[in-house]
KEVEX-467872 format. One record per residue (C-alpha): x, y, z; residue in one letter; chain. Coordinates in pm, 1 decimal. Layout:
REM KEVEX-467872
<rec xx="X" yy="Y" zz="Z" residu="A" chaine="A"/>
...
//
This chain:
REM KEVEX-467872
<rec xx="8844.4" yy="-13469.9" zz="-262.8" residu="X" chaine="A"/>
<rec xx="9077.8" yy="-13261.5" zz="-463.6" residu="X" chaine="A"/>
<rec xx="9444.4" yy="-13346.2" zz="-476.4" residu="X" chaine="A"/>
<rec xx="9533.1" yy="-12979.8" zz="-422.3" residu="X" chaine="A"/>
<rec xx="9385.0" yy="-13016.9" zz="-71.5" residu="X" chaine="A"/>
<rec xx="9635.5" yy="-13290.5" zz="-1.4" residu="X" chaine="A"/>
<rec xx="9399.5" yy="-13588.2" zz="-13.9" residu="X" chaine="A"/>
<rec xx="9419.5" yy="-13835.8" zz="-300.1" residu="X" chaine="A"/>
<rec xx="9060.0" yy="-13958.5" zz="-306.9" residu="X" chaine="A"/>
<rec xx="8904.6" yy="-14047.3" zz="-642.3" residu="X" chaine="A"/>
<rec xx="8542.8" yy="-14075.8" zz="-748.7" residu="X" chaine="A"/>
<rec xx="8579.1" yy="-14450.2" zz="-825.8" residu="X" chaine="A"/>
<rec xx="8705.1" yy="-14506.0" zz="-468.5" residu="X" chaine="A"/>
<rec xx="8404.9" yy="-14325.0" zz="-323.8" residu="X" chaine="A"/>
<rec xx="8163.2" yy="-14511.8" zz="-553.4" residu="X" chaine="A"/>
<rec xx="8313.2" yy="-14843.8" zz="-445.8" residu="X" chaine="A"/>
<rec xx="8250.0" yy="-14757.9" zz="-80.8" residu="X" chaine="A"/>
<rec xx="7884.7" yy="-14689.9" zz="-165.8" residu="X" chaine="A"/>
<rec xx="7857.3" yy="-15047.0" zz="-302.2" residu="X" chaine="A"/>
<rec xx="7630.3" yy="-14943.1" zz="-586.8" residu="X" chaine="A"/>
<rec xx="7407.1" yy="-14729.1" zz="-364.8" residu="X" chaine="A"/>
<rec xx="7362.2" yy="-14355.6" zz="-350.4" residu="X" chaine="A"/>
<rec xx="7689.7" yy="-14177.5" zz="-278.7" residu="X" chaine="A"/>
<rec xx="7686.1" yy="-13948.7" zz="21.9" residu="X" chaine="A"/>
<rec xx="7923.8" yy="-13756.2" zz="241.7" residu="X" chaine="A"/>
<rec xx="7970.0" yy="-14058.0" zz="472.2" residu="X" chaine="A"/>
<rec xx="8133.1" yy="-14239.9" zz="178.7" residu="X" chaine="A"/>
<rec xx="8367.6" yy="-13948.5" zz="118.4" residu="X" chaine="A"/>
<rec xx="8458.4" yy="-13951.5" zz="487.0" residu="X" chaine="A"/>
<rec xx="8537.9" yy="-14323.4" zz="472.1" residu="X" chaine="A"/>
<rec xx="8750.9" yy="-14267.7" zz="160.0" residu="X" chaine="A"/>
<rec xx="8941.7" yy="-13997.6" zz="346.0" residu="X" chaine="A"/>
<rec xx="9015.0" yy="-14245.7" zz="624.2" residu="X" chaine="A"/>
<rec xx="9132.0" yy="-14500.7" zz="367.5" residu="X" chaine="A"/>
<rec xx="9360.5" yy="-14236.2" zz="213.9" residu="X" chaine="A"/>
<rec xx="9510.4" yy="-14161.3" zz="555.6" residu="X" chaine="A"/>
<rec xx="9398.2" yy="-13797.4" zz="563.1" residu="X" chaine="A"/>
<rec xx="9201.2" yy="-13851.4" zz="885.8" residu="X" chaine="A"/>
<rec xx="9180.4" yy="-14134.6" zz="1137.8" residu="X" chaine="A"/>
<rec xx="8803.2" yy="-14161.4" zz="1176.5" residu="X" chaine="A"/>
<rec xx="8506.6" yy="-14055.7" zz="958.8" residu="X" chaine="A"/>
<rec xx="8373.5" yy="-13802.7" zz="1212.2" residu="X" chaine="A"/>
<rec xx="8684.3" yy="-13589.3" zz="1152.2" residu="X" chaine="A"/>
<rec xx="8569.9" yy="-13525.6" zz="795.2" residu="X" chaine="A"/>
<rec xx="8254.0" yy="-13347.4" zz="909.5" residu="X" chaine="A"/>
<rec xx="8439.1" yy="-13039.4" zz="1037.1" residu="X" chaine="A"/>
<rec xx="8502.4" yy="-12691.7" zz="899.4" residu="X" chaine="A"/>
<rec xx="8845.6" yy="-12815.7" zz="795.8" residu="X" chaine="A"/>
<rec xx="8703.3" yy="-13067.6" zz="547.3" residu="X" chaine="A"/>
<rec xx="8346.5" yy="-13140.3" zz="434.6" residu="X" chaine="A"/>
<rec xx="8153.2" yy="-12976.8" zz="718.2" residu="X" chaine="A"/>
<rec xx="7958.8" yy="-12657.9" zz="647.5" residu="X" chaine="A"/>
<rec xx="8203.2" yy="-12393.2" zz="525.8" residu="X" chaine="A"/>
<rec xx="8489.9" yy="-12642.2" zz="506.9" residu="X" chaine="A"/>
<rec xx="8763.0" yy="-12637.4" zz="243.3" residu="X" chaine="A"/>
<rec xx="8601.2" yy="-12925.5" zz="56.6" residu="X" chaine="A"/>
<rec xx="8239.0" yy="-12846.1" zz="141.6" residu="X" chaine="A"/>
<rec xx="7994.8" yy="-12849.5" zz="-148.6" residu="X" chaine="A"/>
<rec xx="7643.1" yy="-12731.1" zz="-82.7" residu="X" chaine="A"/>
<rec xx="7369.9" yy="-12962.8" zz="-191.6" residu="X" chaine="A"/>
<rec xx="7027.5" yy="-12908.9" zz="-331.6" residu="X" chaine="A"/>
<rec xx="6754.0" yy="-12952.8" zz="-77.0" residu="X" chaine="A"/>
<rec xx="6391.6" yy="-12976.8" zz="-173.7" residu="X" chaine="A"/>
<rec xx="6171.4" yy="-12720.1" zz="-0.3" residu="X" chaine="A"/>
<rec xx="6018.0" yy="-12905.7" zz="297.6" residu="X" chaine="A"/>
<rec xx="5665.8" yy="-12787.1" zz="216.4" residu="X" chaine="A"/>
<rec xx="5697.5" yy="-12919.0" zz="-137.7" residu="X" chaine="A"/>
<rec xx="5842.0" yy="-13245.1" zz="-5.4" residu="X" chaine="A"/>
<rec xx="5544.7" yy="-13294.9" zz="227.2" residu="X" chaine="A"/>
<rec xx="5308.3" yy="-13235.1" zz="-64.4" residu="X" chaine="A"/>
<rec xx="5493.3" yy="-13475.7" zz="-293.1" residu="X" chaine="A"/>
<rec xx="5494.2" yy="-13749.7" zz="-28.9" residu="X" chaine="A"/>
<rec xx="5123.4" yy="-13699.8" zz="30.6" residu="X" chaine="A"/>
<rec xx="5044.8" yy="-13694.1" zz="-341.6" residu="X" chaine="A"/>
<rec xx="5230.4" yy="-14024.9" zz="-377.0" residu="X" chaine="A"/>
<rec xx="5010.2" yy="-14182.2" zz="-108.3" residu="X" chaine="A"/>
<rec xx="5259.7" yy="-14161.5" zz="174.3" residu="X" chaine="A"/>
<rec xx="5291.3" yy="-13976.8" zz="500.7" residu="X" chaine="A"/>
<rec xx="5580.3" yy="-13741.2" zz="574.8" residu="X" chaine="A"/>
<rec xx="5784.6" yy="-13788.4" zz="890.4" residu="X" chaine="A"/>
<rec xx="6061.2" yy="-13555.1" zz="1007.6" residu="X" chaine="A"/>
<rec xx="6376.2" yy="-13753.0" zz="1087.6" residu="X" chaine="A"/>
<rec xx="6598.2" yy="-13689.2" zz="1393.5" residu="X" chaine="A"/>
<rec xx="6499.2" yy="-13328.8" zz="1458.3" residu="X" chaine="A"/>
<rec xx="6686.4" yy="-13312.9" zz="1786.6" residu="X" chaine="A"/>
<rec xx="7027.8" yy="-13448.1" zz="1696.1" residu="X" chaine="A"/>
<rec xx="7223.6" yy="-13199.6" zz="1905.7" residu="X" chaine="A"/>
<rec xx="7518.9" yy="-13438.3" zz="1896.6" residu="X" chaine="A"/>
<rec xx="7538.6" yy="-13354.7" zz="1525.9" residu="X" chaine="A"/>
<rec xx="7549.4" yy="-12985.3" zz="1604.9" residu="X" chaine="A"/>
<rec xx="7194.8" yy="-12886.7" zz="1515.7" residu="X" chaine="A"/>
<rec xx="6833.8" yy="-12896.7" zz="1631.2" residu="X" chaine="A"/>
<rec xx="6530.3" yy="-12809.7" zz="1427.0" residu="X" chaine="A"/>
<rec xx="6340.1" yy="-12532.1" zz="1609.5" residu="X" chaine="A"/>
<rec xx="5997.3" yy="-12616.6" zz="1748.8" residu="X" chaine="A"/>
<rec xx="5845.5" yy="-12329.3" zz="1549.6" residu="X" chaine="A"/>
<rec xx="5972.3" yy="-12486.5" zz="1227.7" residu="X" chaine="A"/>
<rec xx="5827.5" yy="-12824.3" zz="1324.3" residu="X" chaine="A"/>
<rec xx="5492.8" yy="-12660.6" zz="1405.2" residu="X" chaine="A"/>
<rec xx="5497.7" yy="-12488.6" zz="1064.6" residu="X" chaine="A"/>
<rec xx="5564.0" yy="-12823.0" zz="893.6" residu="X" chaine="A"/>
<rec xx="5287.1" yy="-12989.1" zz="1096.6" residu="X" chaine="A"/>
<rec xx="5044.1" yy="-12724.3" zz="976.1" residu="X" chaine="A"/>
<rec xx="5152.3" yy="-12806.2" zz="618.9" residu="X" chaine="A"/>
<rec xx="5072.3" yy="-13175.8" zz="656.9" residu="X" chaine="A"/>
<rec xx="5369.6" yy="-13333.5" zz="833.9" residu="X" chaine="A"/>
<rec xx="5239.0" yy="-13656.9" zz="986.2" residu="X" chaine="A"/>
<rec xx="5515.6" yy="-13774.0" zz="1218.4" residu="X" chaine="A"/>
<rec xx="5817.0" yy="-13676.6" zz="1420.7" residu="X" chaine="A"/>
<rec xx="6109.7" yy="-13904.2" zz="1494.5" residu="X" chaine="A"/>
<rec xx="6126.8" yy="-13917.6" zz="1872.8" residu="X" chaine="A"/>
<rec xx="6311.9" yy="-14245.0" zz="1922.1" residu="X" chaine="A"/>
<rec xx="6658.2" yy="-14205.0" zz="1772.1" residu="X" chaine="A"/>
<rec xx="7004.2" yy="-14314.6" zz="1893.8" residu="X" chaine="A"/>
<rec xx="7119.1" yy="-13951.5" zz="1919.4" residu="X" chaine="A"/>
<rec xx="6819.2" yy="-13848.7" zz="2132.2" residu="X" chaine="A"/>
<rec xx="6877.6" yy="-13886.2" zz="2505.7" residu="X" chaine="A"/>
<rec xx="6589.9" yy="-13935.8" zz="2752.4" residu="X" chaine="A"/>
<rec xx="6540.4" yy="-13562.0" zz="2799.2" residu="X" chaine="A"/>
<rec xx="6527.2" yy="-13500.4" zz="2423.5" residu="X" chaine="A"/>
<rec xx="6286.1" yy="-13791.0" zz="2372.9" residu="X" chaine="A"/>
<rec xx="6060.3" yy="-13647.5" zz="2641.2" residu="X" chaine="A"/>
<rec xx="6070.1" yy="-13301.1" zz="2482.2" residu="X" chaine="A"/>
<rec xx="6005.7" yy="-13434.9" zz="2132.0" residu="X" chaine="A"/>
<rec xx="5733.7" yy="-13671.4" zz="2254.8" residu="X" chaine="A"/>
<rec xx="5550.5" yy="-13380.6" zz="2417.3" residu="X" chaine="A"/>
<rec xx="5595.8" yy="-13170.7" zz="2102.5" residu="X" chaine="A"/>
<rec xx="5460.2" yy="-13453.0" zz="1885.2" residu="X" chaine="A"/>
<rec xx="5158.7" yy="-13496.0" zz="2113.1" residu="X" chaine="A"/>
<rec xx="5092.0" yy="-13122.1" zz="2116.5" residu="X" chaine="A"/>
<rec xx="5102.8" yy="-13103.0" zz="1736.8" residu="X" chaine="A"/>
<rec xx="4913.6" yy="-13431.7" zz="1687.7" residu="X" chaine="A"/>
<rec xx="5214.9" yy="-13585.8" zz="1512.8" residu="X" chaine="A"/>
<rec xx="5287.5" yy="-13957.8" zz="1521.2" residu="X" chaine="A"/>
<rec xx="5595.7" yy="-14028.0" zz="1736.6" residu="X" chaine="A"/>
<rec xx="5823.8" yy="-14249.2" zz="1529.1" residu="X" chaine="A"/>
<rec xx="6163.8" yy="-14409.1" zz="1565.2" residu="X" chaine="A"/>
<rec xx="6453.3" yy="-14514.2" zz="1351.1" residu="X" chaine="A"/>
<rec xx="6800.5" yy="-14655.2" zz="1372.7" residu="X" chaine="A"/>
<rec xx="6960.9" yy="-14410.9" zz="1126.8" residu="X" chaine="A"/>
<rec xx="7166.1" yy="-14704.8" zz="1001.6" residu="X" chaine="A"/>
<rec xx="7468.5" yy="-14586.5" zz="804.7" residu="X" chaine="A"/>
<rec xx="7660.3" yy="-14908.2" zz="855.6" residu="X" chaine="A"/>
<rec xx="7990.4" yy="-14892.1" zz="1035.6" residu="X" chaine="A"/>
<rec xx="8001.0" yy="-14513.1" zz="1009.3" residu="X" chaine="A"/>
<rec xx="7762.7" yy="-14461.0" zz="1302.4" residu="X" chaine="A"/>
<rec xx="7735.8" yy="-14809.3" zz="1446.0" residu="X" chaine="A"/>
<rec xx="7357.3" yy="-14768.3" zz="1465.8" residu="X" chaine="A"/>
<rec xx="7202.5" yy="-15081.9" zz="1319.3" residu="X" chaine="A"/>
<rec xx="6854.4" yy="-15145.8" zz="1181.4" residu="X" chaine="A"/>
<rec xx="6621.3" yy="-15221.3" zz="1469.6" residu="X" chaine="A"/>
<rec xx="6837.1" yy="-15042.8" zz="1727.3" residu="X" chaine="A"/>
<rec xx="6546.0" yy="-14808.9" zz="1796.9" residu="X" chaine="A"/>
<rec xx="6178.1" yy="-14888.2" zz="1794.5" residu="X" chaine="A"/>
<rec xx="5856.8" yy="-14704.3" zz="1858.6" residu="X" chaine="A"/>
<rec xx="5520.5" yy="-14813.4" zz="1999.1" residu="X" chaine="A"/>
<rec xx="5306.6" yy="-15033.7" zz="1770.6" residu="X" chaine="A"/>
<rec xx="5040.0" yy="-14763.2" zz="1785.2" residu="X" chaine="A"/>
<rec xx="5269.6" yy="-14535.3" zz="1588.0" residu="X" chaine="A"/>
<rec xx="5279.6" yy="-14780.7" zz="1299.5" residu="X" chaine="A"/>
<rec xx="4902.8" yy="-14822.7" zz="1316.1" residu="X" chaine="A"/>
<rec xx="4847.1" yy="-14445.9" zz="1309.9" residu="X" chaine="A"/>
<rec xx="5080.0" yy="-14402.3" zz="1012.1" residu="X" chaine="A"/>
<rec xx="4901.2" yy="-14676.3" zz="819.3" residu="X" chaine="A"/>
<rec xx="4563.4" yy="-14523.0" zz="901.5" residu="X" chaine="A"/>
<rec xx="4685.7" yy="-14184.6" zz="777.1" residu="X" chaine="A"/>
<rec xx="4787.4" yy="-14354.0" zz="452.1" residu="X" chaine="A"/>
<rec xx="4440.7" yy="-14501.7" zz="425.2" residu="X" chaine="A"/>
<rec xx="4553.2" yy="-14859.8" zz="490.9" residu="X" chaine="A"/>
<rec xx="4337.4" yy="-15075.4" zz="719.5" residu="X" chaine="A"/>
//
């Protein structure tokens, strides 16, 4: 965060919050809380700060999804689309986009996610079934930032078995 924006956050502070891991916007948000600029990390993800179009927003490089699916497949893995229906985060991936990715080799769709309510899980489950995608789940664990912990969400054992079969594992 730049001092001219009124927040004295340094790169070493942000790195320390990442504890040697990959630095992401959640770490910047936590550093902003520590600096007293905001009271909770969610406030950082607005147009005022590091949200899209915000004063301190920096766009990031995103690999083309089709290329990503190919790279995952070439490496012996299976590609799964994470939390496509996280409306609480202000976005949803359109069904047409998911269908396009499925046609390109997407193997799974995260249905079971803390931000997906029962209605969204039902919608995504039906979409996954219709596109022959494996319904998966995940906790989206970002530590204390979200409160979602590893194992908070699960999926049916058959999902794991299908993913392993798609990888070629017995």
